[in-house]
TORKE-557572 format. One line per 5 residues: their letters; for each residue x, y, z of C-alpha. Coordinates in Angstrom, 1 decimal. Layout:
BEGIN
A	X/Y/Z ~ ...
// end
This chain:
BEGIN
MRTRL	4.1/-0.4/3.3 ~ 3.2/0.5/-0.3 ~ 0.0/2.3/0.9 ~ 2.3/4.6/3.0 ~ 5.1/5.0/0.6
LPLLI	3.0/5.7/-2.5 ~ 1.0/8.7/-1.1 ~ 4.3/10.2/0.2 ~ 5.8/10.1/-3.2 ~ 2.7/11.5/-4.9
VLMAG	2.6/14.4/-2.4 ~ 6.2/15.1/-3.0 ~ 5.8/15.1/-6.8 ~ 2.7/17.2/-6.6 ~ 4.6/19.7/-4.5
VLLAL	7.4/19.8/-7.1 ~ 5.0/20.3/-10.0 ~ 3.1/23.0/-8.1 ~ 6.4/24.7/-7.3 ~ 7.3/24.7/-11.0
GFPLA	3.8/25.5/-12.2 ~ 3.1/28.6/-10.2 ~ 6.2/30.6/-11.4 ~ 5.4/29.4/-15.0 ~ 1.8/30.6/-14.7
VSVAA	3.0/34.0/-13.5 ~ 5.6/34.1/-16.3 ~ 2.9/33.4/-18.9 ~ 0.6/36.1/-17.5 ~ 3.5/38.6/-17.5
AQQQR	4.5/37.7/-21.1 ~ 1.0/38.1/-22.4 ~ 0.6/41.5/-20.8 ~ 4.1/42.6/-21.9 ~ 3.1/41.9/-25.5
VVIDR	0.1/44.3/-25.1 ~ 2.2/46.9/-23.4 ~ 4.8/46.9/-26.2 ~ 2.0/47.2/-28.8 ~ 0.6/50.2/-26.9
IDDTA	4.0/51.8/-26.6 ~ 4.4/51.5/-30.4 ~ 0.9/53.0/-30.9 ~ 1.5/55.9/-28.5 ~ 4.8/56.7/-30.2
RFAAL	3.1/56.9/-33.6 ~ 0.4/59.2/-32.2 ~ 3.0/61.3/-30.4 ~ 4.8/61.8/-33.8 ~ 1.5/63.0/-35.4
AQFVS	0.8/65.2/-32.4 ~ 4.3/66.6/-32.5 ~ 3.8/67.5/-36.2 ~ 0.5/69.3/-35.3 ~ 2.1/71.2/-32.5
DTANS	5.1/72.2/-34.6 ~ 2.8/73.5/-37.3 ~ 0.8/75.5/-34.8 ~ 3.8/77.1/-33.3 ~ 5.3/78.1/-36.6
GGPGV	1.9/79.6/-37.7 ~ 1.9/77.6/-40.9 ~ -1.3/76.7/-42.8 ~ -3.2/73.4/-42.4 ~ -3.1/73.1/-38.6
GQRQD	-6.8/72.3/-38.4 ~ -6.6/69.8/-41.2 ~ -3.7/68.0/-39.5 ~ -5.5/68.0/-36.2 ~ -8.6/66.5/-37.9
TLQKD	-6.4/63.8/-39.4 ~ -5.1/63.0/-35.9 ~ -8.7/62.9/-34.5 ~ -9.8/60.6/-37.3 ~ -6.9/58.2/-36.6
LTRYH	-7.7/58.1/-32.9 ~ -11.4/57.6/-33.6 ~ -10.7/54.8/-36.1 ~ -8.2/53.2/-33.6 ~ -10.9/53.3/-30.9
QLYGI	-13.5/51.8/-33.2 ~ -11.3/49.0/-34.3 ~ -9.7/48.0/-31.0 ~ -11.9/49.4/-28.4 ~ -9.0/51.3/-26.9
RAGVF	-9.4/54.8/-25.6 ~ -6.7/57.1/-26.9 ~ -6.1/60.8/-26.6 ~ -3.5/63.6/-26.8 ~ -3.7/66.0/-23.9
YRDDS	-1.9/69.2/-23.2 ~ -0.3/70.0/-19.9 ~ -3.5/71.6/-18.6 ~ -5.5/68.4/-19.4 ~ -7.2/70.0/-22.4
AMAKA	-7.4/67.6/-25.4 ~ -5.7/68.1/-28.8 ~ -7.7/65.1/-30.0 ~ -9.3/62.1/-28.3 ~ -11.6/59.1/-28.8
PEDWT	-14.2/58.8/-27.5 ~ -15.2/62.4/-27.3 ~ -16.3/62.2/-23.6 ~ -13.1/60.7/-22.3 ~ -10.9/62.7/-19.9
VAASG	-7.9/61.7/-17.9 ~ -9.0/60.9/-14.4 ~ -7.9/63.1/-11.6 ~ -6.3/60.2/-9.8 ~ -5.5/56.6/-10.3
VEREA	-3.4/54.8/-12.9 ~ -4.2/57.2/-15.8 ~ -3.1/60.2/-13.8 ~ 0.1/58.5/-12.6 ~ 1.1/57.6/-16.2
FQEAL	0.1/61.1/-17.4 ~ 2.3/62.8/-14.8 ~ 5.3/60.6/-15.5 ~ 5.0/61.4/-19.2 ~ 4.8/65.1/-18.4
ASRGS	8.0/64.7/-16.5 ~ 9.5/63.1/-19.6 ~ 10.1/59.9/-17.6 ~ 9.5/56.4/-18.9 ~ 6.3/55.1/-17.4
HDPPQ	6.3/52.1/-15.1 ~ 4.9/48.8/-16.2 ~ 1.2/48.7/-15.6 ~ 0.0/46.5/-12.7 ~ -0.3/42.9/-13.6
VWPWQ	-3.7/41.9/-14.9 ~ -5.2/38.6/-13.7 ~ -8.0/36.6/-15.3 ~ -10.4/37.2/-12.4 ~ -10.1/41.0/-12.7
DDGRI	-13.1/42.1/-14.8 ~ -12.3/45.8/-14.3 ~ -8.6/45.6/-15.1 ~ -7.1/48.2/-17.6 ~ -3.7/48.8/-19.2
VVASP	-2.7/52.4/-19.4 ~ 0.3/53.6/-21.4 ~ 1.4/57.2/-21.8 ~ 4.0/58.8/-24.1 ~ 5.2/62.4/-24.1
VVLDG	5.0/64.7/-27.1 ~ 8.3/66.6/-27.2 ~ 8.8/69.8/-29.1 ~ 12.1/71.7/-29.0 ~ 13.1/69.7/-25.9
DVVAV	9.9/70.5/-24.0 ~ 7.0/68.2/-23.3 ~ 4.0/70.0/-24.8 ~ 1.5/67.1/-24.6 ~ 1.0/63.5/-23.6
VVTDS	-0.5/60.6/-25.6 ~ -2.5/58.3/-23.3 ~ -4.0/54.9/-24.3 ~ -6.3/53.0/-22.0 ~ -6.8/49.4/-23.2
PTGQV	-9.4/46.9/-22.0 ~ -8.0/43.6/-20.8 ~ -10.6/41.0/-21.9 ~ -8.4/39.5/-24.6 ~ -5.3/39.5/-22.5
RSRIL	-7.2/37.8/-19.6 ~ -8.5/35.2/-22.1 ~ -5.1/34.5/-23.4 ~ -3.6/34.3/-19.9 ~ -6.4/31.9/-18.9
MGWLV	-5.8/29.8/-22.0 ~ -2.1/29.6/-21.2 ~ -2.9/28.6/-17.6 ~ -5.2/25.8/-18.9 ~ -2.4/24.5/-21.1
IGAGE	-0.1/24.6/-18.1 ~ -2.7/22.9/-16.0 ~ -3.2/20.2/-18.6 ~ 0.5/19.7/-18.8 ~ 0.8/19.5/-15.0
AAAML	-2.1/17.0/-14.9 ~ -0.4/14.8/-17.6 ~ 2.9/15.1/-15.8 ~ 1.2/14.1/-12.5 ~ -0.3/11.1/-14.2
LAVGA	3.1/10.1/-15.6 ~ 4.6/10.7/-12.1 ~ 2.0/8.6/-10.4 ~ 2.6/5.8/-12.9 ~ 6.4/6.1/-12.4
AIRLT	5.8/6.1/-8.6 ~ 3.7/3.0/-8.8 ~ 6.4/1.3/-10.9 ~ 9.1/2.6/-8.6 ~ 7.4/1.4/-5.4
GWVLR	6.6/-1.9/-7.0 ~ 10.3/-2.3/-8.0 ~ 11.5/-1.3/-4.5 ~ 8.9/-3.2/-2.5 ~ 8.8/-6.4/-4.6
PVRIL	11.9/-7.9/-2.8 ~ 10.4/-6.8/0.5 ~ 7.2/-8.8/-0.3 ~ 9.2/-11.8/-1.4 ~ 11.2/-11.6/1.8
DAATH	8.0/-11.3/3.9 ~ 6.6/-14.4/2.2 ~ 9.8/-16.4/2.7 ~ 9.9/-15.3/6.3 ~ 6.3/-16.4/6.8
DIATG	7.1/-19.8/5.2 ~ 10.1/-20.3/7.4 ~ 8.1/-19.2/10.5 ~ 5.5/-21.8/9.6 ~ 8.0/-24.6/9.2
RMKSR	8.8/-24.5/5.4 ~ 12.5/-24.4/5.9 ~ 13.3/-24.8/2.2 ~ 12.0/-21.4/1.3 ~ 14.6/-19.0/-0.1
VVASG	14.6/-15.6/-1.8 ~ 15.9/-15.0/-5.4 ~ 18.4/-12.2/-5.0 ~ 17.4/-10.4/-8.2 ~ 15.6/-7.1/-8.8
GPPEL	15.2/-4.1/-6.6 ~ 17.8/-1.8/-5.1 ~ 21.3/-3.2/-4.4 ~ 20.7/-2.9/-0.6 ~ 17.6/-5.2/-0.8
RRLAR	19.5/-7.6/-3.0 ~ 22.2/-7.8/-0.3 ~ 19.5/-8.3/2.3 ~ 18.1/-11.2/0.3 ~ 21.4/-12.9/0.1
SFNEM	21.9/-12.3/3.8 ~ 18.5/-13.7/4.5 ~ 19.3/-16.9/2.4 ~ 22.5/-17.3/4.4 ~ 20.6/-17.0/7.7
ADNVE	17.9/-19.4/6.5 ~ 20.6/-22.0/5.5 ~ 22.3/-21.7/8.9 ~ 18.9/-22.0/10.7 ~ 18.0/-25.0/8.6
DVLEQ	21.4/-26.6/9.4 ~ 21.0/-26.1/13.1 ~ 17.4/-27.5/13.1 ~ 18.6/-30.4/11.0 ~ 21.3/-31.1/13.5
QRAFV	18.7/-30.8/16.3 ~ 16.3/-33.2/14.5 ~ 19.2/-35.7/13.8 ~ 20.2/-35.5/17.5 ~ 16.7/-36.2/18.7
ADASH	16.2/-39.0/16.3 ~ 19.6/-40.6/17.1 ~ 19.1/-40.1/20.8 ~ 15.6/-41.6/20.8 ~ 16.7/-44.5/18.7
QLRNP	19.8/-45.2/20.8 ~ 17.9/-45.0/24.1 ~ 15.1/-47.4/23.0 ~ 17.3/-50.5/23.2 ~ 18.8/-49.9/26.7
LAALL	15.3/-48.9/27.8 ~ 13.8/-52.1/26.4 ~ 16.5/-54.1/28.1 ~ 15.8/-52.3/31.4 ~ 12.0/-53.0/31.1
LRIEL	12.8/-56.7/30.5 ~ 14.9/-56.8/33.6 ~ 12.1/-55.1/35.6 ~ 9.7/-57.8/34.4 ~ 12.2/-60.5/35.4
LAFEL	12.7/-58.8/38.8 ~ 8.9/-58.8/39.2 ~ 8.9/-62.6/39.3 ~ 11.2/-62.5/42.3 ~ 8.9/-60.2/44.3
PEGNE	5.5/-60.7/45.8 ~ 2.7/-60.4/43.3 ~ 1.1/-56.9/43.4 ~ 4.1/-55.1/44.6 ~ 3.4/-51.4/44.2
EIASV	6.9/-50.2/43.6 ~ 7.4/-52.6/40.7 ~ 4.1/-51.6/39.2 ~ 5.1/-47.9/39.5 ~ 8.5/-48.5/37.9
RTEGK	6.9/-50.5/35.2 ~ 4.4/-47.7/34.5 ~ 7.1/-45.0/34.4 ~ 9.3/-47.2/32.1 ~ 6.4/-47.6/29.7
RLAQV	5.7/-43.9/29.8 ~ 9.4/-43.2/29.0 ~ 9.3/-45.6/26.1 ~ 6.2/-43.8/24.8 ~ 8.0/-40.5/25.0
LDDLL	11.0/-41.8/23.1 ~ 8.7/-43.2/20.4 ~ 6.9/-39.9/20.1 ~ 10.2/-38.0/19.9 ~ 11.4/-40.3/17.1
DLALA	8.0/-39.9/15.3 ~ 8.3/-36.1/15.7 ~ 11.9/-36.1/14.3 ~ 10.8/-38.3/11.4 ~ 7.7/-36.2/10.7
EHTAA	9.8/-33.0/10.5 ~ 12.2/-34.7/8.1 ~ 10.0/-36.8/5.9 ~ 8.8/-35.4/2.6 ~ 5.0/-35.5/2.2
EVQLI	3.4/-37.6/-0.6 ~ 0.6/-35.2/-1.5 ~ -2.4/-36.4/-3.6 ~ -6.0/-35.6/-4.2 ~ -8.2/-37.4/-1.7
DIGAL	-11.7/-37.4/-0.4 ~ -11.3/-35.7/3.0 ~ -14.8/-36.5/4.1 ~ -14.4/-40.2/3.4 ~ -11.1/-40.3/5.3
AAERV	-12.7/-38.4/8.3 ~ -15.7/-40.8/8.3 ~ -13.2/-43.8/8.3 ~ -11.3/-42.4/11.4 ~ -14.6/-41.7/13.2
AAWRP	-15.6/-45.3/12.6 ~ -12.2/-46.5/13.9 ~ -12.4/-44.4/17.1 ~ -16.1/-45.0/17.9 ~ -15.7/-48.3/19.8
LAEEK	-13.1/-46.6/22.2 ~ -15.4/-43.6/22.6 ~ -18.4/-45.9/23.4 ~ -16.3/-47.8/25.9 ~ -15.7/-44.5/27.7
GVRLT	-19.3/-43.4/27.4 ~ -18.7/-40.6/24.9 ~ -20.8/-40.2/21.8 ~ -18.6/-39.8/18.7 ~ -20.7/-38.6/15.8
GDGIV	-19.9/-37.8/12.2 ~ -23.2/-36.5/11.1 ~ -21.6/-33.3/9.7 ~ -19.2/-35.1/7.4 ~ -19.8/-34.4/3.8
AVTGW	-17.9/-35.3/0.6 ~ -15.1/-32.7/0.1 ~ -11.8/-33.2/-1.7 ~ -8.4/-31.7/-1.0 ~ -4.7/-32.2/-1.5
ADPIA	-2.9/-34.0/1.4 ~ -0.8/-36.9/2.4 ~ -3.3/-39.5/3.4 ~ -1.0/-41.0/6.1 ~ -0.2/-37.6/7.6
LSSAL	-3.9/-36.5/7.6 ~ -5.0/-39.8/9.1 ~ -2.4/-39.4/11.9 ~ -3.5/-35.8/12.6 ~ -7.1/-36.8/12.7
DAVID	-6.3/-39.7/15.1 ~ -4.4/-37.3/17.4 ~ -7.2/-34.8/17.4 ~ -10.0/-37.3/17.9 ~ -8.0/-39.1/20.6
NAVKF	-7.6/-35.8/22.5 ~ -11.3/-35.0/22.1 ~ -12.4/-38.4/23.4 ~ -9.8/-38.3/26.2 ~ -10.9/-35.0/27.6
TPQGE	-14.7/-35.3/27.1 ~ -16.6/-36.3/30.2 ~ -18.9/-39.4/30.1 ~ -22.3/-38.7/28.5 ~ -21.0/-35.8/26.4
EVQVS	-20.6/-35.7/22.7 ~ -17.7/-35.2/20.2 ~ -18.8/-34.0/16.8 ~ -16.8/-34.4/13.6 ~ -17.7/-32.4/10.5
SASSG	-16.1/-31.5/7.1 ~ -16.5/-28.6/4.8 ~ -14.9/-26.6/2.1 ~ -14.3/-22.8/2.4 ~ -12.5/-20.9/-0.4
SSATV	-9.1/-22.5/-1.0 ~ -9.2/-24.9/1.9 ~ -10.9/-28.2/2.8 ~ -11.5/-28.6/6.6 ~ -12.3/-31.2/9.1
TVADR	-13.5/-29.9/12.5 ~ -13.6/-31.9/15.7 ~ -15.6/-30.2/18.4 ~ -15.8/-31.7/21.9 ~ -17.6/-30.8/25.2
GPGLT	-14.7/-31.1/27.5 ~ -13.4/-28.5/29.9 ~ -11.8/-26.5/27.1 ~ -8.8/-24.1/27.4 ~ -8.3/-20.6/28.4
EDELA	-7.0/-17.9/26.0 ~ -3.5/-18.3/27.3 ~ -3.7/-22.0/27.0 ~ -5.0/-21.7/23.4 ~ -1.9/-19.7/22.5
RIGDR	0.3/-22.6/23.7 ~ -1.5/-25.7/22.6 ~ 0.5/-27.7/20.1 ~ 3.9/-26.7/21.6 ~ 6.2/-29.6/22.3
FWRSN	5.7/-31.3/25.7 ~ 3.1/-28.6/26.7 ~ 0.2/-29.8/28.7 ~ -2.3/-27.8/30.7 ~ -1.7/-27.7/34.4
RHQNV	-5.3/-28.9/34.9 ~ -4.7/-32.1/32.9 ~ -1.3/-33.3/34.1 ~ -2.9/-36.5/35.5 ~ -4.2/-37.5/32.0
KGSGL	-2.0/-40.0/30.1 ~ 0.1/-38.5/27.3 ~ 3.5/-37.0/26.4 ~ 2.4/-33.6/25.0 ~ 3.9/-34.4/21.6
GLSIS	0.8/-35.8/19.7 ~ -0.4/-32.4/18.4 ~ 3.2/-31.3/17.6 ~ 3.7/-34.4/15.5 ~ 0.3/-33.8/13.7
RALLL	1.2/-30.2/13.0 ~ 4.6/-31.2/11.6 ~ 3.0/-33.9/9.4 ~ 0.3/-31.5/8.1 ~ 2.8/-28.7/7.5
ASGGS	4.8/-30.8/5.2 ~ 1.8/-31.1/2.8 ~ 0.6/-27.5/3.2 ~ -2.0/-28.2/5.9 ~ -2.5/-26.6/9.3
LSYET	-4.1/-27.0/12.7 ~ -6.1/-24.3/14.4 ~ -7.8/-24.2/17.8 ~ -10.7/-22.2/19.3 ~ -13.2/-22.5/22.1
NPPHG	-16.5/-24.4/21.5 ~ -19.2/-22.5/23.5 ~ -20.5/-23.0/26.1 ~ -17.5/-25.2/26.9 ~ -15.1/-27.4/25.1
LRVTV	-12.5/-27.1/22.3 ~ -12.9/-26.9/18.6 ~ -10.0/-28.1/16.5 ~ -9.9/-27.5/12.7 ~ -7.7/-29.5/10.4
SVPRT	-7.2/-27.6/7.1 ~ -5.7/-28.8/3.8 ~ -5.4/-26.9/0.5 ~ -7.8/-27.5/-2.3 ~ -5.2/-26.4/-4.9
APHGG	-2.5/-28.8/-5.9 ~ 1.1/-27.9/-5.1 ~ 3.1/-26.0/-7.6 ~ 0.0/-24.4/-9.1 ~ -1.9/-27.5/-10.2
PSA	-5.6/-27.8/-10.6 ~ -8.0/-27.0/-7.8 ~ -9.9/-29.7/-5.9
// end
C-alpha cells in the first residue's frame, strides 16, 4: 500500500511546487527586465533633456549650437562604449542629431520602428517583449520624445543588448530550481514520515490479522499512533478478536466436555457389548461390526479431546536437536513400517537445532510418519530428512503413496477431512489437525506438496529464533 500511496503524494507535491514555481520564474524574469527598462527610461530622459537644449538653442539662433551637439554626441559615444548600448537622437525624418555608433539607424520596421513611432506621437511606449534566457538575439528598445514648445521635434532611442539580463534571469531560475529541489526533498521526507505514520497501524493490523488467521488468538493491536480513524479501527479489531476468542474458547470447552462426558457411557456400552458377545455364537459378524464401530467411535472421541486440549494447552518451547528427535521417531516407527513391507529411512537426517515443544513436535512427527507409512504401498520407501533454511529448521517426510490432487492439497489438515479415495483406510481425519494445533502453539507449521513422480511431501517447520526475540538456534 505504501508503494502506491507514496508515489501519489510525491506527484501531487511535485505538481504543487511546479504550479508555484512557474509563476515565480516568470515574475523573476519580468522583474529583471523591468529594472533594465527603468534604467533605460532614465537614460533616455536625460538624453532627451540634452537634445531639447540643443534644439532650443538652434531655434533661437543662439551661439554654441555645434558645441552643444558635440557634447551630446560625446555623451552618447561614451555611453555606448561603457555599456554597449546603442543610443541616438533622431528627428522626425529619421535624420540623426547625434548617435552612437555612427552607422546605426532606426530600422524601417520592427520593435525599434514601433517605439520610435509611439514616441513621435508623444505616447508612452509599451513595455518591450519579455526576454527569455534562450533568446540570443533579444533586444530591449526604449524611446523617449524630445518636446519643444509642446511639439515632438525628435526622439531618443536606446537599443540595449540582453546578455546580462538573460544571465540574471537564468541565475534567478537556478536559485528557484534549487529551492524547489530542496522543497521537494523535504516534501518527500515529510511524505515518507506521513505514510509511515498513517500506514504503521495498518501494518500492525495486518500482522495481527495474520496471527489470528494462523491460530494465534492472543494477538492484539495497541491502539496508539496513526490517525484517529485507524485508532478506532484498532480498538474495534481488538473487540472483534476478543469475541472470536471467546466463541472459540466456548467451542473448545464444549468439544472437550462433550468428549469427556461421552467416553464413560461409551466405555460402559462397549463393556456390555463384550458381555453380550459371550451369549452369542463365536464369530458373530454383527457383534464384530458393532465392536469395531464402537472402538472407532472411542478413537474419534479421544482425538476430539486431544484436539481441544492441543488448542488450549500452552507450549513449553525449548532449544532442542530437531535431527536427533526425528531420528528417534524414525527408529520407533521402523518396526511397524517393516511389518507392512515399507522401507522407512532417515539417511537425510542431519543435526539441526530449533525452538519447539518436544512433546508437540514428537506428536506431529508421529502423525506425519504414521500417515506416510499408512498410505505407502508395500515395497515402496518413506524418506525422512532434516535441514535448516534461513530462520526455520525443517523435517521433511516424503512418501511414495498415491499422493493428493491440487484440490485435496488445499484441504488436507482440515478437521475430519479425508480423501474420497481413502475412506476405507483406518483413521478419524483429526491427526494432522491435532499436529498443526500443537505446532502452532510453539510457532511451528505444517506444509504439504506433491512428491514427484507420485506421493506426498510433508514439511514440519519450527523457528530457529527463540520466542520474544531470544538468541537464534
